[in-house]
C-alpha positions in Angstrom: 109.0 69.4 -78.7 107.4 72.7 -79.6 110.6 74.0 -81.0 110.9 71.0 -83.3 107.3 71.3 -84.4 107.6 75.0 -85.2 110.9 74.5 -87.1 109.3 71.6 -89.1 106.1 73.6 -89.8 108.1 76.6 -90.8 109.7 74.5 -93.6 106.3 73.2 -94.9 104.0 76.2 -94.8 104.2 79.7 -96.2 104.2 81.4 -92.8 103.1 80.7 -89.2 101.2 83.7 -87.9 100.3 82.5 -84.4 101.1 79.7 -82.0 98.5 78.7 -79.4 99.4 76.6 -76.4 98.5 76.0 -72.8 100.6 76.8 -69.7 103.0 73.9 -70.4 104.4 76.0 -73.3 105.1 79.0 -71.1 108.9 79.0 -71.4 111.3 81.8 -72.1 113.0 79.7 -74.8 109.7 79.2 -76.7 108.8 82.9 -76.5 112.3 83.8 -77.7 111.9 81.5 -80.7 108.5 83.0 -81.6 109.9 86.5 -81.4 112.8 85.5 -83.6 110.5 84.0 -86.2 108.0 86.9 -85.9 105.2 84.6 -84.7 102.5 85.9 -82.4 102.3 84.0 -79.1 98.8 82.9 -78.0 100.3 80.9 -75.1 98.5 80.9 -71.8 100.8 82.4 -69.2 101.0 80.8 -65.8 98.8 82.5 -63.2 101.8 83.2 -61.0 103.9 84.7 -63.8 105.9 87.7 -62.8 105.9 90.9 -64.9 109.4 91.7 -63.7 111.9 90.5 -66.1 115.5 91.1 -67.1 115.3 93.4 -70.1 112.3 93.8 -72.3 111.7 90.1 -73.3 108.8 89.1 -75.5 107.5 86.8 -72.7 107.5 89.7 -70.2 105.6 91.8 -72.7 103.1 89.0 -73.1 102.7 88.6 -69.4 102.0 92.3 -68.9 99.5 92.2 -71.8 97.7 89.2 -70.3 97.5 90.9 -66.8 96.2 94.1 -68.4 93.5 92.5 -70.5 92.4 89.9 -68.0 91.6 86.2 -68.7 88.4 86.6 -70.8 89.6 89.5 -73.0 92.9 87.8 -73.6 91.2 84.6 -74.7 88.9 86.6 -77.0 91.9 88.5 -78.6 93.9 85.3 -79.3 90.9 83.1 -80.1 92.3 80.8 -77.3 89.0 79.0 -76.8 89.1 77.8 -80.4 91.7 75.3 -79.5 89.1 72.9 -78.2 87.6 72.4 -81.7 90.9 71.0 -83.1 91.4 68.8 -80.0 87.8 67.5 -80.3 88.4 66.7 -84.0 91.5 64.6 -83.3 89.9 63.0 -80.3 86.9 61.9 -82.3 89.1 60.6 -85.1 91.1 58.5 -82.6 88.0 57.1 -81.0 86.7 55.9 -84.4 89.9 54.6 -86.0 92.2 54.1 -83.0 95.5 55.8 -82.2 97.8 53.3 -84.0 98.7 52.6 -87.6 99.4 49.2 -89.1 101.8 50.4 -91.8 105.4 49.8 -91.2 107.1 52.3 -93.5 107.1 56.0 -92.9 105.4 56.7 -96.3 102.8 54.0 -95.5 102.1 55.5 -92.1 101.5 59.0 -93.6 99.1 57.5 -96.2 97.2 55.5 -93.6 96.8 58.6 -91.4 95.7 60.7 -94.3 93.1 58.1 -95.3 91.8 58.0 -91.8 91.3 61.8 -91.8 89.7 61.8 -95.3 87.3 59.0 -94.2 86.5 60.9 -91.0 85.7 64.0 -93.1 83.4 61.9 -95.3 81.6 60.6 -92.2 81.1 64.1 -90.9 79.7 65.3 -94.2 77.3 62.3 -94.4 76.0 63.0 -90.9 75.0 66.6 -91.9 
């Protein structure tokens, strides 16, 4: 799914600078795609990841960097802890408006979701 999302985002935004992801995204294929597109990987490497690799792959480079920096400095460098704020935002929006849409057309669904987020932002501003 990550490949599909990156390819889609690549078409819709000027440039993707960094991809953040948890250990589920720690795959050689994804690291290769990020290197190919010149996107920085802020992907949490699995704890048992090996620094031995065939060749000098981008993933191997990231594994060595993570081991060298340590967990806390790595998180700080890649702003990894910031991911929670986006997830909290989406979670709160879903709690208020639900996870489903009632529109049946793709255009209608996009408009409905957009309206939910706009309204959620209005609610946030009103609360402050």
